C-alpha positions in Angstrom: 0.1 0.0 0.0 1.1 3.5 -0.9 0.5 6.2 1.5 1.1 9.8 1.2 1.3 11.8 4.4 0.6 15.5 3.8 1.9 18.3 6.1 4.6 15.8 7.5 6.6 17.3 10.4 8.9 14.5 11.3 11.8 16.2 9.5 11.8 19.1 11.9 13.9 19.8 15.2 10.8 20.2 17.1 10.6 17.2 19.4 6.7 17.1 19.6 6.6 17.0 15.8 8.9 14.1 15.9 6.9 12.4 18.4 3.5 12.8 16.7 5.0 12.0 13.3 6.8 8.8 14.0 4.0 7.6 16.4 1.8 8.0 13.3 4.0 5.7 11.2 3.7 3.1 13.9 -0.1 3.5 14.0 -0.3 2.9 10.4 2.0 0.0 10.5 0.0 -1.5 13.3 -3.3 -1.0 11.6 -2.1 -2.7 8.4 -0.4 -5.6 10.1 1.9 -7.5 8.0 0.6 -5.8 4.8 3.7 -4.1 3.1 3.5 -0.3 3.1 5.5 2.3 1.3 5.1 6.1 2.6 5.5 9.3 0.7 6.2 12.4 2.8 5.0 15.8 2.0 6.7 18.2 4.4 4.8 21.1 5.8 7.7 23.2 4.6 8.6 26.7 4.7 7.0 29.8 3.3 8.2 29.9 -0.4 7.8 32.6 -3.3 4.9 30.5 -4.8 3.1 30.7 -1.4 3.5 34.4 -1.5 2.0 34.7 -4.8 -0.9 32.4 -4.3 -1.5 34.2 -0.7 -2.7 37.1 -2.7 -5.7 35.0 -4.0 -6.6 33.5 -0.7 -10.2 35.1 -0.6 -11.0 33.7 -3.8 -9.4 30.3 -2.9 -11.4 30.1 0.3 -14.6 30.4 -1.7 -13.4 27.9 -4.1 -12.6 25.4 -1.4 -16.1 26.1 0.0 -17.6 25.3 -3.5 -18.6 28.8 -4.3 -15.9 29.5 -7.0 -13.8 27.7 -9.6 -12.2 24.5 -8.7 -9.8 25.2 -11.6 -8.3 28.1 -9.4 -7.6 25.6 -6.7 -5.9 23.4 -9.0 -3.8 26.2 -10.4 -2.9 27.1 -6.7 -1.7 23.6 -6.2 0.4 23.4 -9.2 1.9 26.9 -8.3 3.0 25.6 -4.8 3.7 22.1 -5.0 4.5 21.4 -8.8 3.3 18.7 -11.1 6.0 16.1 -10.1 4.5 16.2 -6.4 0.8 16.0 -7.7 2.0 13.2 -10.0 3.4 11.3 -6.9 0.1 12.0 -5.2 -1.9 10.3 -7.9 -0.2 7.2 -7.4 -1.2 7.0 -3.7 -3.7 4.4 -2.5 -4.4 6.3 0.6 -3.8 10.1 1.7 -3.3 11.1 5.4 -3.8 14.6 6.2 -2.1 15.8 9.3 -2.3 19.3 10.3 -1.5 19.1 13.9 -2.5 22.3 15.7 -1.8 24.7 13.1 -5.1 25.4 11.5 -6.8 28.6 12.7 -7.9 30.3 9.4 -6.3 33.6 10.4 -4.1 33.6 7.5 -3.3 31.9 4.3 -0.6 29.6 5.8 -2.7 28.5 8.9 -5.9 28.1 6.7 -6.4 27.6 2.9 -2.8 26.3 2.4 -3.3 23.5 5.1 -6.6 22.4 3.2 -5.2 23.0 -0.5 -3.5 19.5 -1.0 -6.0 17.2 0.7 -8.7 18.9 -1.3 -6.7 18.2 -4.5 -6.1 14.8 -3.4 -10.0 14.3 -2.6 -10.6 15.7 -6.1 -8.4 13.1 -7.8 -10.7 10.4 -6.1 -8.0 9.6 -3.2 -9.6 8.3 0.1 -8.2 11.0 2.5 -7.9 10.2 6.3 -7.6 13.1 8.9 -5.3 12.0 11.6 -3.4 13.7 14.5 -5.4 16.8 14.2 -6.6 19.7 16.4 -9.2 21.6 14.3 -10.0 25.2 15.1 -11.0 28.4 13.3 -10.6 31.9 14.7 -12.1 33.3 11.6 -15.9 32.4 10.9 -15.2 33.0 7.2 -12.9 30.0 7.2 -15.4 27.5 8.2 -17.2 27.1 5.0 -14.0 26.2 3.5 -13.3 23.7 6.2 -16.5 22.0 6.2 -16.6 21.6 2.5 -13.2 20.1 2.5 -13.5 17.8 5.4 -16.8 16.6 3.8 -14.7 14.9 0.9 -12.7 12.8 3.5 -13.2 9.2 4.1 -12.3 9.4 7.7 -12.2 12.3 10.2 -10.5 11.7 13.5 -9.8 14.3 16.1 -7.0 13.9 18.7 -8.6 15.8 21.6 -12.2 16.3 22.7 -12.3 20.1 22.1 -11.7 19.6 18.5 -14.2 16.6 18.2 -17.0 18.7 19.6 -16.0 21.6 17.2 -16.2 19.3 14.3 -19.5 17.8 15.5 -20.9 21.3 15.6 -19.9 21.7 12.0 -22.1 18.7 11.1 -19.5 15.9 11.3 -21.5 13.4 13.3 -19.2 10.5 12.3 -15.9 12.2 13.4 -14.3 10.3 16.3 -11.7 10.7 18.9 -8.2 9.2 18.2 -5.8 10.4 20.8 -2.6 11.9 19.4 0.1 9.5 18.2 2.5 11.1 20.6 0.8 8.9 23.2 3.0 6.0 21.8 6.1 7.6 22.8 8.4 5.5 25.0 11.4 7.3 27.0 15.0 6.1 25.9 17.2 4.6 28.7 19.6 7.6 28.8 20.5 8.6 32.3 19.9 12.4 33.1 23.5 13.3 33.3 23.9 12.4 29.7 20.9 14.4 28.6 21.8 17.9 29.7 24.5 20.1 29.2 25.8 21.2 32.5 26.2 19.6 36.0 22.8 18.5 37.6 22.6 20.1 41.0 18.9 19.4 41.9 15.7 18.1 40.8 14.8 19.7 37.6 11.8 22.1 36.7 11.5 22.1 32.8 10.4 25.3 31.1 9.3 25.3 27.8 7.5 27.8 25.4 4.3 27.7 23.4 3.5 27.2 19.5 1.0 30.1 19.8 2.6 32.7 22.0 6.1 33.5 21.1 6.8 35.7 24.3 5.6 33.2 26.8 9.3 32.2 27.8 9.6 35.7 29.3 6.2 36.1 30.9 5.1 36.6 34.3 4.4 33.0 34.9 7.8 31.9 33.8 9.3 34.2 36.2 7.2 32.8 39.0 8.1 29.3 38.0 11.8 30.2 38.2 11.2 31.8 41.7 9.5 28.7 42.8 12.6 26.5 41.6 14.9 29.1 43.4 12.9 28.7 46.7 12.7 25.0 46.7 16.0 23.8 45.5 15.0 23.0 42.0 17.1 23.6 38.9 15.6 25.0 35.8 16.0 23.3 32.5 15.2 25.4 29.4 13.5 22.4 27.4 13.4 23.8 24.0 15.3 23.0 20.8 15.6 26.5 19.9 18.7 28.0 21.3 17.6 31.7 21.2 14.6 30.8 23.2 16.9 28.9 25.6 18.8 32.2 26.0 15.9 34.2 26.9 14.5 31.6 29.5 18.0 31.7 31.1 17.8 35.3 31.3 14.6 35.1 33.4 16.5 32.4 35.8 19.4 34.8 36.0 17.0 37.8 36.9 15.3 35.6 39.5 18.4 34.0 40.9 18.7 30.4 42.0 20.6 27.2 40.7 22.5 27.6 37.2 20.1 26.6 34.5 20.6 23.8 32.1 19.7 22.9 28.8 19.2 19.6 26.7 22.4 18.4 25.0 22.3 19.3 21.3 21.1 16.6 19.0 18.9 14.5 21.5 15.7 13.0 20.0 12.1 13.0 21.1 12.4 9.8 23.0 15.4 11.4 25.0 13.2 14.3 26.0 10.6 11.9 27.2 13.6 10.2 29.4 14.7 13.9 30.6 11.0 14.5 31.5 10.8 11.2 33.4 13.6 12.3 35.6 12.2 15.7 36.4 10.2 17.2 39.2 7.6 19.0 36.7 7.0 20.7 33.5 5.7 24.3 33.0 4.6 25.8 29.5 2.4 25.8 26.6 3.8 23.1 24.4 1.0 20.4 23.6 3.2 17.5 22.6 5.7 18.2 25.5 2.8 17.9 27.9 1.9 14.7 26.4 5.4 13.4 26.8 5.4 14.4 30.5 1.9 12.7 30.9 3.0 9.3 29.6 6.2 9.3 31.8 3.9 10.4 35.0 5.6 13.8 35.4 3.1 16.6 36.4 2.7 19.5 34.1 1.5 23.1 34.6 -0.2 24.2 31.4 -0.1 27.7 29.8 -2.1 28.5 26.7 -1.2 27.3 23.1 -2.4 28.7 19.9 -5.7 26.9 19.9 -8.2 24.9 22.3 -6.0 22.0 22.0 -4.5 22.1 25.7 -7.9 22.4 27.0 -8.9 19.4 24.8 -5.8 17.5 26.5 -6.6 18.3 29.9 -10.2 17.1 29.4 -8.9 14.0 27.4 -6.5 13.1 30.7 -9.1 14.2 33.1 -6.3 16.3 34.6 -7.1 18.2 37.7 -4.9 21.2 37.3 -6.1 24.1 35.3 -4.6 25.7 32.2 -3.5 29.0 33.3 -3.7 32.4 31.6 -0.6 34.1 30.1 -0.6 36.7 33.0 -1.5 34.2 35.8 1.7 34.0 37.7 -0.1 33.3 41.1 -2.0 30.6 39.5 1.3 28.8 38.3 2.7 29.0 41.9 -0.5 27.6 43.2 -0.3 24.5 40.9 3.2 23.9 41.4 2.6 24.0 45.2 0.0 21.5 44.8 2.4 19.4 42.8 5.1 19.7 45.6 2.5 18.8 48.2 1.4 15.5 46.6 3.4 14.7 43.5 2.7 11.2 43.7 -1.2 11.6 43.4 -0.6 13.7 40.2 1.8 11.1 38.7 -0.7 8.4 39.6 -3.4 10.4 37.9 -1.5 10.8 34.8 -0.5 7.2 34.7 -4.0 6.2 34.9 -5.1 8.7 32.3 -2.3 7.3 29.8 -3.3 3.8 30.3 -6.9 4.5 29.5 -5.9 6.6 26.6 -3.8 3.8 25.1 -6.4 1.1 25.6 -8.8 3.6 23.6 -6.5 4.0 21.0 -6.4 0.2 20.3 -10.1 0.6 19.5 -9.6 3.6 17.3 -7.0 1.7 15.5 -9.7 -0.8 14.3 -11.4 2.3 12.6 -8.1 3.2 11.1 -7.5 -0.2 9.6 -11.0 -0.2 8.2 -10.6 3.2 6.5 -7.2 2.1 5.1 -8.5 -1.0 3.5 -11.8 0.6 2.4 
């Protein structure tokens, strides 16, 4: 079976992208059993000159995706961005998997029409399109008709958390179902902590990370509050980010607050190593959806800050997690949640272990739906 995966992000240094992407491959292989499979990856990619040209046509493109314009415009836009060679490869696929993760908001071309373009074309080619590993969200009401019309062309619509599932059902997709993120498959490596961080470990780690939707989160009041909590409780901050410039800014927060010298992950470590690092840490604070999943799967409590969509709220609901997701200015709330973890970390760890086990069992049932969709 030839499977094209659209918006592939496994080629990125982002550990969360790696966890969900390679977990997806494991899901597909498990669903197919012993059947041979060949994967064709279409990376999400960067903004290119063709994107910028087609972006000028975005209002017309949205109308066309929604069925109120010319399908020919959609095809021309696809050829301009992706080229005939890629579209020819897509025609050879038996199944097409559409994975947009948490990037769909509809606020601009790159987080809206561009993501729908290629799966729309695949469906127009007569290919069965399966939606997997998605949080679906629109912050622009005018984008919803394009979403509704495009997803109506798919053979299967699966959402990775309950908030997105509820949203899709409100749009009329009664057969959409919950299939928790493939990152829940992640197993930690066996690397000891001293080999995962650059610097000397002087105390239990409090990992701080950023957010995909809020670029300044790593210097926000909640981060200062978390650094102060680490200082006052003998914890050592680890700037858990693959982005060196963000790590520098996090470290500047620690320098301002004081405490033990901060650490960074060693360059080149992979997503399974990050899970191992989290497994050997006191807690995680930040707005990264997949990093929170990786913490949950190893029983490390996390304190959530906002991401770019409703996916974090959906994750809390999925895990039945009892700590809130805090606002960007809720420094006191972050301190309160960290204090609750300190008072009974074992209980939060047990809650996450229970939630992860239940989710993994539910994923086995969802894999049966995936197999049926793959085999038609």
